[in-house]
Each structure stands twice: as structure tokens, then as C-alpha cells.
C-alpha positions in Angstrom: 108.7 -25.6 -36.7 109.8 -22.3 -35.4 109.6 -21.6 -31.7 112.5 -23.5 -30.3 112.6 -23.3 -26.6 109.0 -22.1 -26.4 107.9 -25.4 -27.8 107.7 -28.4 -25.4 107.7 -30.7 -28.4 110.7 -29.1 -30.1 112.8 -31.2 -32.5 116.1 -30.9 -30.7 114.9 -32.3 -27.4 116.3 -29.2 -25.5 113.1 -28.5 -23.8 113.1 -25.3 -21.6 109.3 -24.8 -21.7 107.0 -26.4 -19.3 103.2 -26.7 -19.4 102.4 -23.7 -17.1 105.1 -21.4 -18.6 103.9 -17.8 -19.3 105.8 -14.7 -20.2 106.9 -12.7 -17.1 106.9 -9.5 -19.2 103.9 -8.0 -21.0 103.3 -9.1 -24.6 103.5 -5.4 -25.5 107.3 -5.5 -24.7 107.7 -9.0 -26.2 106.2 -8.6 -29.7 107.6 -7.1 -32.8 106.3 -3.5 -33.2 105.8 -4.1 -36.9 103.8 -7.2 -36.3 101.9 -6.9 -33.0 100.0 -9.8 -31.4 96.3 -9.7 -31.8 94.4 -7.7 -29.1 92.5 -10.8 -28.0 95.8 -12.4 -26.8 96.4 -12.2 -23.0 98.9 -9.7 -21.7 101.1 -12.5 -20.4 100.9 -15.3 -23.1 101.6 -18.9 -22.5 104.5 -20.7 -24.1 102.1 -22.2 -26.7 100.9 -18.7 -27.8 104.5 -17.4 -28.0 105.5 -20.4 -30.2 102.5 -19.8 -32.4 103.3 -16.1 -32.7 106.9 -16.8 -33.8 105.7 -19.5 -36.2 103.1 -17.2 -37.8 105.6 -14.3 -37.9 108.1 -16.5 -39.7 105.5 -17.7 -42.2 104.1 -14.2 -42.9 107.6 -12.9 -43.6 109.0 -15.7 -45.7 111.5 -16.8 -43.1 110.6 -20.5 -42.7 112.1 -21.4 -46.1 115.3 -19.7 -45.1 115.8 -21.7 -41.9 117.7 -24.9 -41.8 116.1 -27.1 -39.2 117.8 -30.1 -37.5 121.2 -29.1 -38.8 124.2 -30.9 -37.3 126.8 -28.7 -35.7 130.3 -29.8 -36.3 
């Protein structure tokens, strides 16, 4: 799944998010202008909402199939 450090349950075990993590900048400065977050989202989204946003963005724009997950770095 997309979302990396915003996901507590990410695949690489490199967890940077914590249960109460929220953006410290407005969603209006953290979203892609061409694909804004829905108006019902809070101004300072949680890590879960940010991970969802990135996942949905990647799915809508056909990026998921271009990402290699769990690749070993040599």
C-alpha cells in the first residue's frame, strides 16, 4: 500500500507515524492542487487520512501498478 511513513502498519517496519499524529500544516498546503482533499476532511488530517489520501491519489492516477513494493536495496 501507498502511504509509507504515514502508515503505522507499513510493510517495511520503519514506522514514523503514531496513533495521535496529525499534520501540523493545513491540508490546503499539503494536498495536490489538481486533486484536492474533500471538503469534509479536517483542516489538520490524521496520519490515517493522509495515508488514505495518498493511496487514493495513486489509484486514481494509475501509479500503484508502477510502484515496486518491498524491493530489496543492494
